[in-house]
KEVOTOR-109787 format. One record per atom (N, C-alpha, C, O): x, y, z. Coordinates in nm, 4 decimals, always signed. Atoms other than C-alpha are relative to their C-alpha. Example, Ala and Ser with C-alpha at 12.3 -4.5 7.8 and 13.67 -1.06 7.14 Angstrom:
# residues 2
+----------+----------+----------+
!        x !        y !        z !
+----------+----------+----------+
!  +0.0890 !  -0.1190 !  +0.0000 !
!  +1.2300 !  -0.4500 !  +0.7800 !
!  +0.0900 !  +0.1200 !  +0.0000 !
!  +0.1936 !  +0.1181 !  +0.0665 !
!  -0.0820 !  -0.1190 !  -0.0060 !
!  +1.3670 !  -0.1060 !  +0.7140 !
!  -0.0770 !  +0.1090 !  +0.0730 !
!  -0.0261 !  +0.2198 !  +0.0899 !
+----------+----------+----------+
END
This chain:
# residues 100
+----------+----------+----------+
!        x !        y !        z !
+----------+----------+----------+
!  -0.0785 !  +0.1329 !  -0.0172 !
!  -0.0184 !  -3.4041 !  +1.9723 !
!  -0.0310 !  -0.0619 !  +0.1173 !
!  -0.0354 !  +0.0094 !  +0.2176 !
!  +0.0510 !  +0.0547 !  -0.1230 !
!  -0.1263 !  -3.6546 !  +2.2244 !
!  +0.1076 !  -0.0700 !  +0.0647 !
!  +0.2166 !  -0.0811 !  +0.0086 !
!  -0.1145 !  +0.0804 !  -0.0880 !
!  +0.0759 !  -3.8473 !  +2.4770 !
!  +0.0465 !  -0.1315 !  -0.0680 !
!  +0.1636 !  -0.1698 !  -0.0688 !
!  -0.0329 !  +0.1328 !  +0.0698 !
!  +0.0651 !  -4.1677 !  +2.2901 !
!  +0.1068 !  +0.0103 !  -0.1234 !
!  +0.1863 !  -0.0780 !  -0.1556 !
!  -0.0656 !  -0.0043 !  +0.1333 !
!  +0.2216 !  -4.0283 !  +1.9730 !
!  +0.1443 !  +0.0562 !  +0.0487 !
!  +0.2473 !  +0.0099 !  -0.0002 !
!  -0.1317 !  -0.0205 !  -0.0682 !
!  +0.4999 !  -3.8559 !  +2.1828 !
!  +0.0735 !  -0.1149 !  +0.0417 !
!  +0.1942 !  -0.1265 !  +0.0208 !
!  -0.0682 !  +0.1075 !  -0.0708 !
!  +0.5623 !  -4.1753 !  +2.3617 !
!  +0.0577 !  -0.0991 !  -0.1265 !
!  +0.1648 !  -0.1590 !  -0.1160 !
!  -0.0497 !  +0.0793 !  +0.1107 !
!  +0.5957 !  -4.3609 !  +2.0210 !
!  +0.1399 !  +0.0421 !  -0.0574 !
!  +0.2378 !  -0.0285 !  -0.0816 !
!  -0.1240 !  -0.0543 !  +0.0624 !
!  +0.8382 !  -4.1083 !  +1.8839 !
!  +0.1271 !  -0.0183 !  +0.0915 !
!  +0.2324 !  -0.0655 !  +0.0487 !
!  -0.1124 !  +0.0330 !  -0.0925 !
!  +1.0589 !  -4.1192 !  +2.1934 !
!  +0.0453 !  -0.1269 !  +0.0145 !
!  +0.1655 !  -0.1429 !  +0.0362 !
!  -0.0218 !  +0.1539 !  -0.0105 !
!  +1.0420 !  -4.5081 !  +2.2095 !
!  +0.1043 !  -0.0143 !  -0.1250 !
!  +0.2199 !  -0.0545 !  -0.1116 !
!  -0.0775 !  +0.0384 !  +0.1154 !
!  +1.1634 !  -4.5209 !  +1.8436 !
!  +0.1445 !  +0.0866 !  +0.0058 !
!  +0.2383 !  +0.0317 !  -0.0520 !
!  -0.1085 !  -0.0845 !  +0.0036 !
!  +1.4388 !  -4.2440 !  +1.8980 !
!  +0.1004 !  -0.0772 !  +0.0974 !
!  +0.2187 !  -0.0830 !  +0.0637 !
!  -0.0714 !  +0.0609 !  -0.0891 !
!  +1.5686 !  -4.4419 !  +2.2044 !
!  +0.0724 !  -0.1373 !  -0.0683 !
!  +0.1917 !  -0.1646 !  -0.0556 !
!  -0.0499 !  +0.1032 !  +0.0735 !
!  +1.5890 !  -4.7648 !  +1.9851 !
!  +0.1016 !  +0.0170 !  -0.0945 !
!  +0.1818 !  -0.0739 !  -0.1163 !
!  -0.0782 !  -0.0358 !  +0.1058 !
!  +1.7741 !  -4.5939 !  +1.7205 !
!  +0.1629 !  +0.0479 !  +0.0509 !
!  +0.2701 !  +0.0181 !  -0.0017 !
!  -0.1136 !  -0.0570 !  -0.0643 !
!  +2.0237 !  -4.4043 !  +1.9573 !
!  +0.0545 !  -0.0683 !  +0.1247 !
!  +0.1547 !  -0.0243 !  +0.1810 !
!  -0.0571 !  +0.0425 !  -0.1387 !
!  +2.0723 !  -4.6180 !  +2.2622 !
!  +0.0855 !  -0.1053 !  -0.0264 !
!  +0.0783 !  -0.1758 !  -0.1270 !
!  -0.1107 !  +0.1108 !  +0.0100 !
!  +2.3639 !  -4.8477 !  +2.3306 !
!  -0.0654 !  -0.1315 !  +0.0152 !
!  -0.1616 !  -0.1440 !  +0.0910 !
!  +0.0374 !  +0.1229 !  -0.0073 !
!  +2.3156 !  -5.2156 !  +2.2745 !
!  +0.1184 !  -0.0791 !  +0.0185 !
!  +0.1946 !  -0.1104 !  -0.0729 !
!  -0.1066 !  +0.0837 !  -0.0509 !
!  +2.5544 !  -5.4107 !  +2.4676 !
!  +0.0247 !  -0.0116 !  +0.1225 !
!  -0.0489 !  +0.0508 !  +0.1989 !
!  -0.0349 !  +0.0072 !  -0.1561 !
!  +2.7119 !  -5.5031 !  +2.7973 !
!  +0.1016 !  +0.0893 !  +0.0306 !
!  +0.1970 !  +0.1110 !  -0.0443 !
!  -0.1088 !  -0.0805 !  -0.0468 !
!  +2.9024 !  -5.2740 !  +2.9966 !
!  +0.0552 !  -0.0715 !  +0.1282 !
!  -0.0216 !  -0.1099 !  +0.2164 !
!  -0.0635 !  +0.0551 !  -0.1199 !
!  +3.1621 !  -5.4177 !  +3.2523 !
!  +0.0429 !  +0.1071 !  +0.0894 !
!  +0.1187 !  +0.1953 !  +0.0490 !
!  -0.0534 !  -0.1026 !  -0.1095 !
!  +3.2110 !  -5.2112 !  +3.5778 !
!  +0.1176 !  -0.0351 !  +0.0487 !
!  +0.1093 !  -0.1288 !  +0.1281 !
!  -0.1206 !  +0.0284 !  -0.0402 !
!  +3.5840 !  -5.2232 !  +3.6437 !
!  +0.0120 !  +0.0506 !  +0.1403 !
!  +0.0525 !  -0.0184 !  +0.2338 !
!  -0.0124 !  -0.0855 !  -0.1343 !
!  +3.5693 !  -4.9580 !  +3.9272 !
!  -0.1251 !  +0.0622 !  +0.0258 !
!  -0.1819 !  +0.1368 !  -0.0540 !
!  +0.1220 !  -0.0275 !  -0.0166 !
!  +3.2744 !  -4.9037 !  +4.0966 !
!  +0.0034 !  +0.1313 !  +0.0920 !
!  -0.1041 !  +0.1581 !  +0.1456 !
!  +0.0002 !  -0.1107 !  -0.0794 !
!  +3.3812 !  -4.5792 !  +4.2931 !
!  +0.0019 !  -0.0183 !  +0.1308 !
!  -0.0458 !  +0.0671 !  +0.2055 !
!  -0.0086 !  +0.0342 !  -0.1603 !
!  +3.4512 !  -4.7538 !  +4.6341 !
!  +0.0905 !  +0.1281 !  +0.0498 !
!  +0.1710 !  +0.1849 !  -0.0239 !
!  -0.0795 !  -0.1032 !  -0.0607 !
!  +3.5980 !  -4.4895 !  +4.8679 !
!  +0.0993 !  -0.0846 !  +0.0799 !
!  +0.0697 !  -0.1890 !  +0.1380 !
!  -0.1077 !  +0.0684 !  -0.0477 !
!  +3.9428 !  -4.5781 !  +4.9915 !
!  -0.0017 !  -0.0059 !  +0.1676 !
!  -0.0781 !  +0.0672 !  +0.2307 !
!  +0.0049 !  +0.0072 !  -0.1473 !
!  +4.0110 !  -4.6680 !  +5.3608 !
!  +0.0706 !  +0.1165 !  +0.0428 !
!  +0.1327 !  +0.1836 !  -0.0396 !
!  -0.0686 !  -0.1097 !  -0.0601 !
!  +4.1464 !  -4.4088 !  +5.5950 !
!  +0.1469 !  -0.0104 !  -0.0272 !
!  +0.2143 !  +0.0826 !  -0.0715 !
!  -0.1375 !  +0.0198 !  +0.0108 !
!  +4.4775 !  -4.5625 !  +5.5874 !
!  +0.0713 !  +0.0400 !  -0.1333 !
!  +0.1670 !  +0.1158 !  -0.1489 !
!  -0.0549 !  -0.0444 !  +0.1391 !
!  +4.5305 !  -4.5504 !  +5.2217 !
!  -0.0126 !  +0.1201 !  -0.0431 !
!  +0.0740 !  +0.1735 !  -0.1124 !
!  +0.0034 !  -0.1408 !  +0.0286 !
!  +4.3814 !  -4.2192 !  +5.1932 !
!  +0.1148 !  +0.0757 !  +0.0539 !
!  +0.1726 !  +0.1472 !  -0.0279 !
!  -0.0827 !  -0.0598 !  -0.0442 !
!  +4.6297 !  -4.0850 !  +5.4290 !
!  +0.1375 !  -0.0296 !  -0.0521 !
!  +0.2114 !  +0.0683 !  -0.0623 !
!  -0.1050 !  +0.0314 !  +0.1017 !
!  +4.9218 !  -4.2665 !  +5.2393 !
!  -0.0037 !  +0.0878 !  -0.1268 !
!  +0.1002 !  +0.1498 !  -0.1492 !
!  +0.0305 !  -0.0825 !  +0.0886 !
!  +4.7956 !  -4.0818 !  +4.9456 !
!  +0.0414 !  +0.1285 !  +0.0000 !
!  +0.1178 !  +0.1805 !  -0.0813 !
!  -0.0139 !  -0.1276 !  -0.0326 !
!  +4.7840 !  -3.7617 !  +5.0975 !
!  +0.1571 !  +0.0303 !  +0.0261 !
!  +0.2187 !  +0.1239 !  -0.0248 !
!  -0.1330 !  -0.0063 !  -0.0123 !
!  +5.1189 !  -3.8065 !  +5.2106 !
!  +0.1088 !  -0.0088 !  -0.1121 !
!  +0.2159 !  +0.0520 !  -0.1115 !
!  -0.0864 !  -0.0021 !  +0.1207 !
!  +5.2747 !  -3.8877 !  +4.8940 !
!  -0.0096 !  +0.1348 !  -0.0781 !
!  +0.0852 !  +0.1913 !  -0.1326 !
!  +0.0188 !  -0.1427 !  +0.0765 !
!  +5.1199 !  -3.5688 !  +4.7424 !
!  +0.0781 !  +0.0927 !  +0.0745 !
!  +0.1516 !  +0.1685 !  +0.0112 !
!  -0.0802 !  -0.1082 !  -0.0886 !
!  +5.2749 !  -3.3623 !  +5.0152 !
!  +0.1416 !  -0.0050 !  -0.0189 !
!  +0.2057 !  +0.0996 !  -0.0283 !
!  -0.1295 !  +0.0298 !  +0.0298 !
!  +5.6054 !  -3.5194 !  +4.9596 !
!  +0.0417 !  +0.0575 !  -0.1385 !
!  +0.1401 !  +0.1304 !  -0.1515 !
!  -0.0468 !  -0.0482 !  +0.1498 !
!  +5.6131 !  -3.4511 !  +4.5689 !
!  -0.0196 !  +0.1495 !  +0.0145 !
!  +0.0739 !  +0.2168 !  -0.0288 !
!  -0.0013 !  -0.1554 !  -0.0237 !
!  +5.4954 !  -3.0827 !  +4.6576 !
!  +0.1336 !  +0.0611 !  +0.0421 !
!  +0.1990 !  +0.1517 !  -0.0096 !
!  -0.1108 !  -0.0519 !  -0.0847 !
!  +5.7646 !  -3.0537 !  +4.9058 !
!  +0.1607 !  -0.0010 !  -0.0943 !
!  +0.2521 !  +0.0813 !  -0.0895 !
!  -0.1258 !  +0.0088 !  +0.0831 !
!  +6.0391 !  -3.1870 !  +4.6485 !
!  -0.0182 !  +0.0873 !  -0.1076 !
!  +0.0899 !  +0.1250 !  -0.1529 !
!  +0.0219 !  -0.0877 !  +0.1239 !
!  +5.9069 !  -2.9690 !  +4.3629 !
!  +0.0263 !  +0.1389 !  +0.0611 !
!  +0.0661 !  +0.2228 !  -0.0197 !
!  -0.0358 !  -0.1311 !  -0.0866 !
!  +5.9554 !  -2.6629 !  +4.6267 !
!  +0.1357 !  +0.0107 !  +0.0043 !
!  +0.1927 !  +0.1179 !  -0.0163 !
!  -0.1394 !  -0.0160 !  -0.0409 !
!  +6.3036 !  -2.7665 !  +4.7040 !
!  +0.0824 !  -0.0059 !  -0.1251 !
!  +0.2003 !  +0.0291 !  -0.1220 !
!  -0.0599 !  -0.0091 !  +0.1452 !
!  +6.3898 !  -2.8056 !  +4.3253 !
!  +0.0059 !  +0.1634 !  -0.0389 !
!  +0.1134 !  +0.2143 !  -0.0706 !
!  -0.0052 !  -0.1322 !  +0.0509 !
!  +6.2823 !  -2.4358 !  +4.2405 !
!  +0.0681 !  +0.0790 !  +0.1067 !
!  +0.1161 !  +0.1867 !  +0.0713 !
!  -0.0774 !  -0.0723 !  -0.0943 !
!  +6.4400 !  -2.3206 !  +4.5677 !
!  +0.1591 !  -0.0050 !  -0.0298 !
!  +0.2395 !  +0.0868 !  -0.0138 !
!  -0.1555 !  +0.0451 !  +0.0161 !
!  +6.7757 !  -2.4842 !  +4.4809 !
!  +0.0401 !  +0.0825 !  -0.1182 !
!  +0.1528 !  +0.1317 !  -0.1131 !
!  -0.0403 !  -0.0663 !  +0.1057 !
!  +6.7783 !  -2.3106 !  +4.1451 !
!  -0.0101 !  +0.1320 !  +0.0104 !
!  +0.0574 !  +0.2092 !  -0.0577 !
!  +0.0173 !  -0.1479 !  -0.0356 !
!  +6.6609 !  -1.9929 !  +4.2821 !
!  -0.0903 !  +0.0762 !  -0.1077 !
!  -0.0843 !  +0.1988 !  -0.1172 !
!  +0.0778 !  -0.0510 !  +0.1019 !
!  +6.4099 !  -1.9421 !  +3.9924 !
!  -0.1171 !  -0.0716 !  +0.0054 !
!  -0.1215 !  -0.1800 !  +0.0635 !
!  +0.1344 !  +0.0674 !  +0.0245 !
!  +6.0514 !  -2.0264 !  +3.9124 !
!  -0.0081 !  -0.0450 !  -0.1460 !
!  -0.0553 !  -0.1524 !  -0.1833 !
!  +0.0149 !  +0.0363 !  +0.1569 !
!  +6.0830 !  -2.0075 !  +3.5275 !
!  +0.1312 !  +0.0308 !  -0.0697 !
!  +0.2188 !  +0.1076 !  -0.0301 !
!  -0.1331 !  -0.0223 !  +0.0995 !
!  +6.3457 !  -2.0283 !  +3.2466 !
!  -0.0024 !  +0.1403 !  -0.0221 !
!  +0.0989 !  +0.2035 !  +0.0080 !
!  +0.0059 !  -0.1304 !  +0.0334 !
!  +6.2257 !  -1.6898 !  +3.1372 !
!  +0.0645 !  +0.1117 !  +0.0998 !
!  +0.1217 !  +0.2135 !  +0.0607 !
!  -0.0611 !  -0.0765 !  -0.0669 !
!  +6.3321 !  -1.5384 !  +3.4369 !
!  +0.1499 !  +0.0026 !  +0.0181 !
!  +0.2114 !  +0.0980 !  +0.0658 !
!  -0.1374 !  +0.0396 !  +0.0101 !
!  +6.6707 !  -1.6837 !  +3.4044 !
!  +0.0637 !  +0.0762 !  -0.1056 !
!  +0.1750 !  +0.1259 !  -0.0890 !
!  -0.0318 !  -0.0719 !  +0.1295 !
!  +6.7028 !  -1.5246 !  +3.0649 !
!  +0.0280 !  +0.1585 !  +0.0472 !
!  +0.1321 !  +0.2242 !  +0.0464 !
!  -0.0167 !  -0.1419 !  -0.0476 !
!  +6.6066 !  -1.1890 !  +3.2025 !
!  +0.0118 !  +0.0964 !  -0.1052 !
!  -0.0517 !  +0.0899 !  -0.2104 !
!  -0.0161 !  -0.1059 !  +0.1094 !
!  +6.7274 !  -0.8852 !  +3.0217 !
!  +0.0981 !  -0.0358 !  -0.1184 !
!  +0.1177 !  +0.0438 !  -0.2102 !
!  -0.0984 !  +0.0566 !  +0.0952 !
!  +6.9814 !  -1.0947 !  +2.8142 !
!  -0.0912 !  -0.0066 !  -0.1506 !
!  -0.0410 !  +0.0209 !  -0.2596 !
!  +0.0645 !  +0.0066 !  +0.1313 !
!  +6.7143 !  -1.1409 !  +2.5478 !
!  -0.0144 !  +0.1072 !  -0.0589 !
!  -0.0132 !  +0.1067 !  -0.1820 !
!  +0.0186 !  -0.1464 !  +0.0510 !
!  +6.6637 !  -0.7645 !  +2.5110 !
!  +0.1113 !  +0.0586 !  -0.0320 !
!  +0.0995 !  +0.1717 !  -0.0792 !
!  -0.1254 !  -0.0673 !  +0.0451 !
!  +7.0234 !  -0.6886 !  +2.4473 !
!  +0.0376 !  -0.0181 !  -0.1470 !
!  +0.0339 !  -0.1283 !  -0.2018 !
!  -0.0126 !  +0.0082 !  +0.1401 !
!  +7.1102 !  -0.6016 !  +2.0987 !
!  +0.1340 !  -0.0802 !  -0.0311 !
!  +0.1644 !  -0.1076 !  -0.1472 !
!  -0.1476 !  +0.0641 !  +0.0336 !
!  +7.4682 !  -0.7813 !  +2.1398 !
!  -0.0071 !  -0.1471 !  +0.0091 !
!  +0.0926 !  -0.2193 !  +0.0107 !
!  +0.0287 !  +0.1405 !  -0.0197 !
!  +7.3006 !  -1.1133 !  +2.1751 !
!  +0.0422 !  -0.0831 !  -0.1370 !
!  +0.0545 !  -0.0279 !  -0.2463 !
!  -0.0727 !  +0.0846 !  +0.1067 !
!  +7.4335 !  -1.4063 !  +1.9519 !
!  -0.1047 !  -0.0151 !  -0.1020 !
!  -0.0640 !  -0.0369 !  -0.2161 !
!  +0.1073 !  +0.0170 !  +0.0920 !
!  +7.0861 !  -1.4306 !  +1.7778 !
!  -0.0038 !  +0.1080 !  -0.0862 !
!  -0.0196 !  +0.2217 !  -0.0419 !
!  +0.0414 !  -0.1296 !  +0.0830 !
!  +7.0567 !  -1.2209 !  +1.4614 !
!  -0.1266 !  +0.0596 !  -0.0119 !
!  -0.2300 !  -0.0069 !  -0.0170 !
!  +0.1366 !  -0.0804 !  +0.0120 !
!  +6.7974 !  -0.9516 !  +1.4328 !
!  -0.0827 !  -0.0431 !  -0.1378 !
!  -0.0193 !  -0.0543 !  -0.2427 !
!  +0.0858 !  +0.0099 !  +0.1217 !
!  +6.5145 !  -1.0236 !  +1.1760 !
!  -0.0079 !  +0.1078 !  -0.0890 !
!  +0.0046 !  +0.2217 !  -0.0440 !
!  +0.0079 !  -0.1141 !  +0.0867 !
!  +6.4785 !  -0.8217 !  +0.8712 !
!  -0.0956 !  +0.1009 !  +0.0289 !
!  -0.0727 !  +0.2198 !  +0.0067 !
!  +0.1126 !  -0.0940 !  -0.0185 !
!  +6.1491 !  -0.6748 !  +0.9738 !
!  +0.0520 !  +0.0847 !  +0.1147 !
!  +0.0361 !  +0.2067 !  +0.1105 !
!  -0.0584 !  -0.0813 !  -0.1176 !
!  +6.3309 !  -0.5768 !  +1.3256 !
!  +0.0873 !  +0.1061 !  -0.0505 !
!  +0.0775 !  +0.2222 !  -0.0107 !
!  -0.1004 !  -0.0818 !  +0.0347 !
!  +6.6142 !  -0.4322 !  +1.1426 !
!  -0.0743 !  +0.1202 !  -0.0814 !
!  -0.0296 !  +0.2321 !  -0.0565 !
!  +0.0618 !  -0.1031 !  +0.0453 !
!  +6.3714 !  -0.2160 !  +0.9223 !
!  -0.0791 !  +0.0975 !  +0.0787 !
!  -0.0974 !  +0.2149 !  +0.0467 !
!  +0.0664 !  -0.0778 !  -0.1095 !
!  +6.1781 !  -0.1033 !  +1.2228 !
!  +0.1027 !  +0.1002 !  +0.0605 !
!  +0.0787 !  +0.2203 !  +0.0726 !
!  -0.1018 !  -0.0568 !  -0.0628 !
!  +6.4840 !  +0.0016 !  +1.3781 !
!  +0.0673 !  +0.1175 !  -0.0883 !
!  +0.0893 !  +0.2317 !  -0.0480 !
!  -0.0419 !  -0.1128 !  +0.1085 !
!  +6.6167 !  +0.1892 !  +1.0734 !
!  -0.0966 !  +0.1016 !  -0.0255 !
!  -0.0544 !  +0.2138 !  -0.0534 !
!  +0.0895 !  -0.1209 !  -0.0033 !
!  +6.2767 !  +0.3858 !  +1.0576 !
!  +0.0032 !  +0.0736 !  +0.1047 !
!  +0.0071 !  +0.1961 !  +0.0934 !
!  +0.0015 !  -0.0625 !  -0.1109 !
!  +6.2773 !  +0.4609 !  +1.3927 !
!  +0.1289 !  +0.0963 !  +0.0108 !
!  +0.1136 !  +0.2064 !  +0.0637 !
!  -0.1246 !  -0.0769 !  -0.0135 !
!  +6.6421 !  +0.6004 !  +1.3743 !
!  -0.0087 !  +0.1218 !  -0.0924 !
!  +0.0381 !  +0.2302 !  -0.0574 !
!  +0.0246 !  -0.0899 !  +0.0894 !
!  +6.5408 !  +0.7913 !  +1.0584 !
!  -0.0940 !  +0.1059 !  +0.0472 !
!  -0.0823 !  +0.2254 !  +0.0201 !
!  +0.1014 !  -0.1074 !  -0.0335 !
!  +6.2460 !  +0.9482 !  +1.2158 !
!  +0.0701 !  +0.0863 !  +0.1066 !
!  +0.0429 !  +0.2063 !  +0.1075 !
!  -0.0415 !  -0.0868 !  -0.1032 !
!  +6.4513 !  +1.0690 !  +1.5217 !
!  +0.1036 !  +0.0889 !  -0.0479 !
!  +0.1239 !  +0.1986 !  +0.0042 !
!  -0.0976 !  -0.0833 !  +0.0733 !
!  +6.7256 !  +1.1916 !  +1.2918 !
!  -0.0723 !  +0.1290 !  -0.0662 !
!  -0.0186 !  +0.2396 !  -0.0720 !
!  +0.0594 !  -0.1399 !  +0.0683 !
!  +6.4590 !  +1.4295 !  +1.1060 !
!  -0.0516 !  +0.0661 !  +0.0884 !
!  -0.0727 !  +0.1853 !  +0.0662 !
!  +0.0738 !  -0.0896 !  -0.1070 !
!  +6.2995 !  +1.5295 !  +1.4229 !
!  +0.1213 !  +0.0940 !  +0.0672 !
!  +0.0859 !  +0.2024 !  +0.1135 !
!  -0.1008 !  -0.0510 !  -0.0529 !
!  +6.6507 !  +1.6409 !  +1.5496 !
!  +0.0348 !  +0.1119 !  -0.1031 !
!  +0.0636 !  +0.2192 !  -0.0500 !
!  -0.0507 !  -0.0728 !  +0.1126 !
!  +6.7388 !  +1.8236 !  +1.2290 !
!  -0.0835 !  +0.1121 !  -0.0393 !
!  -0.0511 !  +0.1828 !  -0.1347 !
+----------+----------+----------+
END
């Protein structure tokens, strides 16, 4: 394969797949001035501080920690599923056979 043949194939592929149109650059990636950058950093620190104060005020990090062992209690208001009932019944039956 010669260089000219590959050049023709690549050129044809670019014609088929390339973008045909005008692109408007809205934001060119200009770097902010030091004053603006400092203001953004301060806003970020304030938001982190506020979030930390909220978690400290509640005394918890997540909801699941607040629920704690209440979820595992058998006396909870949520009824047990049939599958869970069957598993417990089987476990109790096996324990009773092991003791007898």
